[in-house]
C-alpha positions as CSV (number, residue, x, y, z in Angstrom):
1,M,39.7,-22.0,-1.8
2,P,37.0,-20.3,-4.0
3,D,34.9,-23.4,-4.0
4,D,34.9,-23.5,-0.2
5,Y,33.7,-19.9,0.0
6,V,30.9,-20.4,-2.5
7,R,29.9,-23.6,-0.6
8,R,29.9,-21.8,2.7
9,V,27.8,-18.8,1.5
10,G,25.4,-21.2,-0.2
11,E,24.9,-23.0,3.1
12,I,24.3,-19.7,4.8
13,L,21.7,-18.6,2.3
14,R,19.9,-21.9,2.5
15,S,19.8,-21.9,6.3
16,G,16.5,-21.6,8.2
17,T,17.4,-18.3,9.8
18,S,15.7,-15.0,9.0
19,I,16.6,-13.2,5.8
20,E,18.2,-10.4,7.8
21,Q,20.4,-12.8,9.6
22,R,21.4,-14.6,6.4
23,L,22.4,-11.4,4.8
24,R,24.5,-10.4,7.8
25,D,26.2,-13.8,7.8
26,F,26.8,-13.5,4.1
27,C,28.6,-10.2,4.4
28,E,30.6,-11.4,7.4
29,A,31.7,-14.5,5.5
30,T,32.8,-12.4,2.6
31,G,34.8,-10.2,4.8
32,E,36.6,-13.2,6.3
33,W,37.3,-14.7,2.9
34,I,38.8,-11.5,1.5
35,P,40.6,-10.0,4.5
36,G,39.9,-6.4,5.1
37,A,37.0,-6.3,2.7
38,L,33.8,-4.4,3.6
39,S,30.5,-5.8,2.2
40,S,27.2,-4.1,1.8
41,I,23.9,-5.2,0.4
42,L,21.6,-2.5,-1.1
43,L,18.0,-3.3,-1.9
44,F,16.3,-1.4,-4.8
45,E,12.9,0.1,-4.4
46,R,11.3,0.1,-7.8
47,E,8.6,2.8,-7.2
48,T,11.0,5.4,-5.9
49,E,14.1,4.1,-7.6
50,D,15.9,4.5,-4.3
51,L,18.6,2.2,-2.9
52,Y,18.2,1.1,0.8
53,L,21.2,-0.2,2.8
54,K,19.8,-3.5,4.1
55,T,23.0,-4.8,5.8
56,T,26.7,-3.9,5.9
57,T,29.9,-4.6,7.7
58,L,30.6,-0.9,7.7
59,R,30.1,0.9,11.0
60,V,27.1,3.1,10.1
61,S,25.2,5.7,12.1
62,P,22.2,5.9,12.1
63,A,21.2,2.3,11.7
64,A,21.9,0.8,8.3
65,Q,18.2,0.4,7.4
66,V,17.7,4.2,7.6
67,V,20.4,4.9,5.0
68,H,18.9,5.3,1.5
69,Y,19.6,7.4,-1.5
70,S,18.4,7.9,-5.1
71,S,20.0,5.5,-7.6
72,A,19.9,8.0,-10.4
73,G,23.3,8.6,-11.9
74,T,25.1,6.2,-9.6
75,I,27.4,3.3,-10.5
76,E,25.0,1.0,-8.6
77,D,22.3,2.1,-11.1
78,L,24.6,1.4,-14.0
79,A,25.2,-2.2,-12.7
80,L,21.5,-2.7,-12.3
81,R,20.5,-1.2,-15.7
82,E,23.1,-3.1,-17.7
83,R,22.9,-6.1,-15.4
84,R,26.6,-6.6,-15.3
85,P,29.3,-6.7,-12.5
86,I,31.5,-3.6,-12.3
87,R,35.0,-3.6,-10.9
88,I,36.6,-0.3,-10.0
89,C,40.4,-0.1,-9.7
90,E,42.8,2.6,-9.0
91,V,44.4,4.5,-12.0
92,D,47.9,6.1,-11.8
93,R,48.6,4.5,-8.5
94,P,51.9,5.7,-7.1
95,A,54.7,3.2,-7.4
96,D,55.6,3.5,-3.7
97,S,52.1,2.8,-2.5
98,R,51.8,-0.3,-0.3
99,F,48.1,-0.8,-0.8
100,M,45.6,-0.7,-3.5
101,G,41.8,0.0,-3.3
102,E,39.2,-1.8,-5.3
103,M,35.4,-1.9,-5.4
104,F,33.1,-4.5,-6.8
105,L,29.4,-4.0,-7.6
106,F,27.3,-7.1,-8.4
107,P,23.7,-6.6,-9.6
108,L,21.2,-8.7,-7.8
109,I,18.6,-9.9,-10.3
110,S,15.9,-12.5,-9.8
111,A,13.1,-13.5,-12.2
112,D,14.2,-10.6,-14.4
113,D,13.5,-8.1,-11.6
114,P,16.2,-5.8,-10.2
115,L,16.5,-6.4,-6.5
116,G,19.6,-4.5,-5.4
117,V,23.4,-4.4,-5.5
118,L,26.1,-6.3,-3.6
119,V,28.9,-3.8,-3.0
120,I,32.4,-5.0,-1.8
121,Q,35.2,-2.6,-1.0
122,S,38.7,-4.1,-0.7
123,V,42.0,-2.6,0.4
124,S,45.0,-5.0,0.1
125,E,48.6,-5.1,-0.9
126,S,48.2,-7.1,-4.2
127,G,44.5,-6.6,-5.0
128,V,41.8,-9.3,-5.3
129,A,42.9,-12.3,-7.3
130,K,40.9,-13.2,-10.5
131,E,39.7,-16.5,-9.1
132,K,38.4,-14.7,-6.0
133,A,36.6,-12.2,-8.2
134,E,34.9,-15.0,-10.1
135,A,33.9,-16.6,-6.8
136,L,32.3,-13.4,-5.7
137,K,30.4,-13.3,-8.9
138,E,29.1,-16.8,-8.3
139,A,28.2,-15.9,-4.7
140,A,26.3,-12.9,-6.0
141,L,24.1,-15.2,-8.1
142,L,23.3,-17.3,-5.1
143,L,22.5,-14.2,-3.2
144,S,20.2,-13.0,-5.9
145,D,18.2,-16.2,-5.8
146,S,17.9,-16.2,-2.0
147,V,16.9,-12.5,-1.8
148,G,14.4,-13.0,-4.6
149,V,12.7,-16.0,-3.0
150,S,12.6,-14.3,0.4
151,L,11.2,-11.1,-0.9
152,R,8.5,-12.9,-2.8
153,E,7.6,-15.0,0.2
154,E,7.7,-11.9,2.4
155,T,5.4,-10.0,0.1
156,T,3.0,-12.8,-0.3
157,A,2.9,-13.4,3.5
158,E,2.5,-9.8,4.2
159,R,-0.3,-9.4,1.7
160,M,-2.2,-12.4,3.1
161,T,-1.7,-11.2,6.6
162,K,-3.0,-7.7,5.8
163,I,-6.0,-9.1,3.9
164,A,-6.9,-11.3,6.8
165,A,-6.4,-8.3,9.2
166,I,-8.6,-6.1,7.0
167,N,-11.4,-8.8,6.8
168,E,-11.3,-9.3,10.6
169,A,-11.2,-5.6,11.3
170,G,-13.9,-5.1,8.7
171,I,-16.3,-7.4,10.5
172,N,-15.7,-5.6,13.8
173,I,-16.1,-2.2,12.2
174,I,-19.3,-2.9,10.3
175,S,-20.9,-4.4,13.5
176,T,-20.1,-1.2,15.5
177,L,-23.0,1.3,15.3
178,D,-21.8,3.8,17.9
179,L,-20.1,6.5,15.9
180,S,-17.6,7.5,18.5
181,R,-16.5,4.0,19.3
182,L,-16.4,3.2,15.6
183,L,-14.0,6.1,14.8
184,H,-11.7,5.0,17.6
185,L,-11.8,1.4,16.3
186,V,-11.1,2.6,12.7
187,A,-8.1,4.7,13.8
188,T,-6.5,1.9,15.8
189,S,-7.1,-0.8,13.2
190,A,-5.9,1.4,10.3
191,S,-2.7,2.2,12.2
192,L,-2.0,-1.5,12.9
193,I,-2.8,-2.6,9.3
194,M,-0.9,0.2,7.6
195,E,2.0,0.1,10.2
196,A,1.5,3.8,10.7
197,E,2.5,5.9,13.7
198,S,-0.5,8.3,13.6
199,C,-4.0,8.4,12.2
200,V,-6.4,11.4,11.7
201,I,-10.0,11.1,10.9
202,R,-12.2,14.0,9.8
203,L,-15.9,14.0,9.3
204,L,-18.3,16.5,7.7
205,D,-20.4,18.4,10.1
206,P,-23.7,18.9,8.3
207,Q,-24.6,21.9,10.3
208,T,-21.4,23.9,9.7
209,G,-20.4,22.3,6.4
210,K,-16.8,21.9,7.8
211,Y,-14.7,18.8,8.0
212,G,-13.7,18.6,11.7
213,I,-11.2,16.3,13.3
214,R,-13.2,13.6,15.1
215,E,-10.5,11.1,16.0
216,F,-6.7,11.1,16.4
217,Y,-4.6,8.0,17.2
218,G,-0.9,8.2,17.9
219,M,1.8,8.9,20.4
220,K,2.8,12.4,19.4
221,G,2.5,15.3,21.8
222,E,0.2,18.2,21.4
223,E,2.6,20.5,19.5
224,E,3.5,17.7,17.1
225,Q,-0.2,16.9,16.7
226,Q,-0.8,20.4,15.5
227,G,1.8,19.9,12.8
228,L,0.1,16.7,11.6
229,F,-3.3,18.5,11.7
230,R,-1.9,21.3,9.4
231,M,-0.6,18.6,7.0
232,D,-3.9,16.8,7.2
233,K,-5.8,20.0,6.4
234,K,-3.7,20.6,3.3
235,G,-4.5,17.0,2.3
236,I,-8.2,17.3,2.6
237,T,-8.1,20.6,0.7
238,E,-6.5,18.7,-2.2
239,I,-9.2,16.0,-1.9
240,L,-12.0,18.5,-2.0
241,K,-10.4,20.1,-5.1
242,G,-10.7,16.7,-6.9
243,E,-7.7,14.6,-6.0
244,P,-8.9,11.0,-5.6
245,S,-6.2,10.2,-3.0
246,I,-3.0,11.7,-1.5
247,L,0.3,9.8,-1.4
248,V,3.3,11.7,0.0
249,R,6.4,9.4,-0.2
250,D,8.9,11.8,1.3
251,T,8.1,15.3,2.5
252,A,11.8,16.4,2.3
253,S,12.1,15.7,-1.4
254,D,8.5,16.7,-2.4
255,E,8.4,20.4,-3.3
256,K,4.6,20.5,-2.7
257,W,5.0,19.1,0.8
258,N,8.5,20.0,2.0
259,E,7.1,22.6,4.4
260,F,6.1,19.6,6.5
261,D,9.6,18.1,6.6
262,G,10.2,17.3,10.3
263,V,6.5,16.9,10.9
264,A,6.1,13.6,9.1
265,R,8.1,11.9,6.5
266,T,5.3,10.2,4.6
267,M,1.5,10.4,4.4
268,I,-1.3,8.5,2.8
269,M,-4.9,9.8,2.7
270,L,-8.2,8.7,1.2
271,P,-11.7,10.3,1.2
272,L,-14.7,8.7,2.8
273,T,-17.7,8.9,0.5
274,R,-21.4,8.2,1.0
275,D,-23.9,8.5,-1.9
276,G,-21.3,10.2,-4.0
277,E,-20.6,12.8,-1.4
278,I,-17.3,13.2,0.5
279,V,-18.2,12.8,4.2
280,G,-14.7,12.7,5.6
281,T,-11.1,11.6,5.2
282,V,-8.7,9.1,6.9
283,S,-5.0,9.9,6.8
284,M,-2.0,7.9,8.0
285,F,1.4,9.3,8.9
286,D,4.9,7.7,9.1
287,K,5.1,4.0,8.2
288,F,7.1,1.9,10.6
289,P,7.5,-1.6,9.3
290,H,7.8,-4.5,11.7
291,Q,11.0,-4.5,13.8
292,T,12.2,-1.1,12.5
293,F,12.6,2.2,14.4
294,Y,12.7,4.6,11.5
295,P,9.9,5.5,9.1
296,S,9.9,4.2,5.6
297,S,7.7,5.6,2.7
298,F,4.2,4.6,1.9
299,N,3.9,3.2,-1.7
300,N,1.4,2.1,-4.2
301,D,1.0,-1.3,-2.6
302,D,0.1,0.5,0.6
303,M,-2.4,2.5,-1.2
304,G,-4.0,-0.7,-2.6
305,T,-4.2,-2.1,0.9
306,F,-5.6,1.2,2.3
307,V,-8.3,1.3,-0.4
308,K,-9.6,-2.2,0.6
309,F,-9.7,-1.1,4.3
310,I,-11.5,2.1,3.5
311,R,-14.3,0.3,1.6
312,Y,-15.2,-1.4,4.9
313,V,-14.9,2.0,6.8
314,E,-17.3,3.7,4.4
315,K,-20.0,1.1,4.8
316,A,-19.6,1.2,8.6
317,I,-19.7,4.9,8.9
318,G,-22.8,5.0,6.6
319,N,-24.5,2.6,9.0
320,A,-23.3,4.5,12.1
321,I,-24.5,7.8,10.7
322,I,-28.0,6.4,10.0
323,F,-28.1,4.8,13.5
324,D,-26.8,8.0,15.1
325,R,-29.6,10.1,13.4
326,S,-32.2,7.6,14.5
327,E,-30.9,7.7,18.1
328,K,-30.9,11.5,18.0
329,L,-34.6,11.5,16.9
330,K,-35.4,9.3,19.9
331,N,-33.5,11.7,22.2
332,L,-35.1,15.0,21.0
333,D,-37.5,17.0,23.0
334,E,-40.9,17.2,21.3
335,S,-41.5,20.9,22.1
336,T,-38.2,22.4,21.2
337,G,-36.4,19.9,19.0
338,L,-33.4,20.0,21.2
339,P,-31.7,16.9,22.7
340,T,-33.1,15.6,26.0
341,L,-31.4,15.2,29.4
342,Q,-30.7,11.5,28.6
343,Y,-28.7,12.4,25.4
344,F,-27.0,15.4,27.2
345,Q,-25.7,13.1,30.0
346,G,-24.2,10.6,27.5
347,R,-22.7,13.4,25.4
348,L,-21.2,15.0,28.4
349,L,-19.3,11.8,29.3
350,H,-18.1,11.5,25.7
351,E,-16.9,15.1,25.4
352,L,-15.2,14.9,28.9
353,S,-13.4,11.8,27.8
354,R,-12.2,13.6,24.6
355,A,-11.1,16.6,26.7
356,R,-9.0,14.3,28.9
357,R,-7.4,12.4,26.0
358,F,-6.5,15.5,24.1
359,R,-5.8,17.7,27.1
360,R,-8.4,20.3,26.0
361,R,-10.5,22.6,28.0
362,L,-14.3,22.0,28.3
363,V,-17.0,24.2,29.8
364,L,-20.3,23.0,31.1
365,M,-23.1,25.6,31.4
366,I,-26.6,25.6,32.8
367,C,-29.1,28.4,31.8
368,E,-32.4,28.6,33.7
369,V,-35.0,30.9,32.2
370,A,-37.9,32.0,34.4
371,P,-40.6,33.6,32.3
372,R,-43.3,35.8,33.8
373,I,-46.2,35.2,31.5
374,P,-49.2,37.6,31.7
375,P,-52.7,36.0,32.0
376,K,-54.4,35.7,28.6
377,E,-57.5,34.1,27.2
378,F,-55.6,31.0,25.9
379,S,-54.2,28.4,28.3
380,A,-51.0,28.8,30.2
381,I,-49.7,25.6,28.7
382,D,-49.9,27.0,25.2
383,R,-48.2,30.2,26.3
384,E,-45.4,28.4,28.0
385,K,-44.8,26.1,24.9
386,W,-44.7,29.2,22.7
387,V,-42.1,30.9,24.9
388,I,-39.9,27.9,25.4
389,K,-39.9,27.2,21.6
390,R,-38.8,30.7,20.8
391,L,-36.0,30.7,23.4
392,A,-34.8,27.2,22.4
393,K,-34.1,28.6,18.9
394,V,-32.0,31.6,19.9
395,I,-29.7,29.9,22.5
396,P,-28.0,27.5,20.0
397,D,-27.6,30.4,17.5
398,A,-25.5,32.3,20.2
399,L,-23.0,29.4,20.4
400,R,-20.7,27.7,18.0
401,G,-21.9,25.1,15.5
402,Y,-20.2,22.2,17.4
403,D,-21.4,23.2,20.9
404,V,-24.1,21.1,22.4
405,V,-27.4,22.5,23.7
406,A,-30.1,20.4,25.3
407,R,-33.3,21.0,27.2
408,I,-32.6,19.2,30.5
409,S,-35.8,20.3,32.5
410,E,-38.9,22.4,32.0
411,W,-37.0,25.7,32.0
412,K,-33.4,24.7,32.0
413,F,-31.0,24.4,29.2
414,G,-27.6,22.5,29.4
415,M,-24.7,23.5,27.2
416,I,-21.4,21.7,26.5
417,L,-18.6,23.9,25.0
418,P,-15.7,21.7,23.9
419,E,-12.3,23.4,23.5
420,A,-13.7,26.6,25.0
421,E,-10.6,28.8,25.5
422,D,-12.5,31.8,26.8
423,G,-15.4,29.7,28.0
424,R,-18.2,31.4,29.9
425,M,-16.6,34.9,29.5
426,S,-17.9,35.3,26.0
427,A,-20.8,32.8,25.9
428,I,-22.9,34.0,28.8
429,P,-23.2,37.6,27.5
430,R,-24.0,36.4,24.0
431,I,-26.8,34.1,25.3
432,K,-28.2,36.8,27.6
433,Q,-28.3,39.3,24.8
434,A,-29.9,36.7,22.5
435,I,-32.6,36.0,25.1
436,L,-33.3,39.8,25.6
437,D,-33.5,40.4,21.9
438,E,-36.0,37.5,21.5
439,V,-38.1,38.6,24.4
440,E,-38.4,42.1,22.8
441,Q,-39.7,40.4,19.7
442,M,-42.1,38.2,21.7
443,R,-43.5,41.3,23.5
444,K,-45.0,42.4,20.2
445,S,-47.4,39.5,20.7
446,M,-47.3,39.2,24.5
447,K,-46.9,42.7,25.8
448,D,-46.1,42.2,29.5
449,L,-43.8,39.2,29.1
450,K,-40.7,39.2,31.2
451,V,-37.9,36.5,31.3
452,D,-35.2,36.3,33.9
453,A,-32.1,34.2,33.1
454,R,-29.6,32.7,35.5
455,F,-26.4,30.9,34.7
456,G,-24.1,28.3,36.2
457,H,-20.9,27.1,34.8
458,A,-18.0,24.8,35.5
459,S,-14.7,24.3,33.5
460,F,-12.6,21.2,33.0
461,P,-10.1,20.7,34.4
462,E,-10.1,23.8,36.7
463,D,-13.4,23.0,38.5
464,G,-13.1,19.3,38.5
465,E,-12.0,16.3,36.4
466,D,-15.1,14.1,36.7
467,H,-18.7,14.8,35.6
468,E,-20.2,14.8,39.0
469,K,-18.1,17.7,40.2
470,L,-18.7,19.7,37.0
471,I,-22.5,19.1,37.2
472,F,-22.6,20.2,40.9
473,K,-20.6,23.3,40.2
474,S,-22.6,24.3,37.1
475,N,-25.9,24.0,39.0
476,I,-24.9,26.9,41.3
477,L,-27.0,29.5,39.4
478,K,-26.5,33.2,39.6
């Protein structure tokens, strides 16, 4: 009886099970009541105007939640726009046909908002009786109310959960002054809050003026990471051109971003600003909502959440940059302005950790200079200070902007070369030549000056995977 069916689906929709389970039970109950009928519930995404298959009694591959398509021009869209049920029946059906096919589309509307469409396909000998069709219409109204309430509750709960998570993460972030630890904390927190698979953070290097990748979080392999980095690079280029934010919903359907189809489906990016200047960016890739295995699209709600989180990040990074600069001033050698041994040791551990995590090469080099200073009227200490200052200026210039150079003893310089593919092969000749050129210039004031330079080097991972082995090997000077 129709009343029995309506009563049963009403009980299902009022039950205390999850919304996913209720929708599955609803479709199964409908299939049992109309033998042979296939039921599907499509949810409508207002921002993209796409329809997502939430649940179905069809056998679908891949999983139902992955199937989505644009509603434009579809009969489902007609049912939603005109807010009326649509019944599709066969025309010119052959007289000798034993079966007839029908399709019912019921719009799901709650609080005047379009939520989706209930689609029922039926193949039977005599078609669906009028009273059964009316019962389906009544059941669709109950379904609309249930879905509407559940979605509102889910949205409210999700928003409150994310706000609480942002506030909690914000407290931890702002209280973290170590920049490296802060960036790792930001990447992991952002990925959890935004339900993203990967996160890339870039920061401005004041020396080179370039925005380098300082942190990556995610499970992708090295080749896949390179694809994300290219996509991220395009995003930051747009930000620097004046875009306030980047929201890529679907790379496959976005002409501007379809070259990255297969790299990531969706991306969201915001700049990090300090005193009106862009000091970096944070980008998230591929949103995986709870209990799903396929990426969905970032939307405007996600952007609003991301903006709230980034406000905390900007404050924290500003504090960390100030703290980092203060610490560097404490760790600078007075004579040369280069970092001291203490700073160098800590930086070596950090760069070695990054090299392990990203499986990148790292070269540790030691350069010992032995000047032979001619006797003069002024003190030997003054002459030595003058020579070491001059040499301390040319060695960093012979390296890349992000290489680390420190004065680790009276006449020794330590160098860390991250991601050094050719390593010592090109660096040592450049440094030697820079020293020789500078000595030639110094001879104009100190005629008989001579400087001998010896080098030691060790590469990660070839010469060792811990700092002690690398330090030992690099101190074998030649």
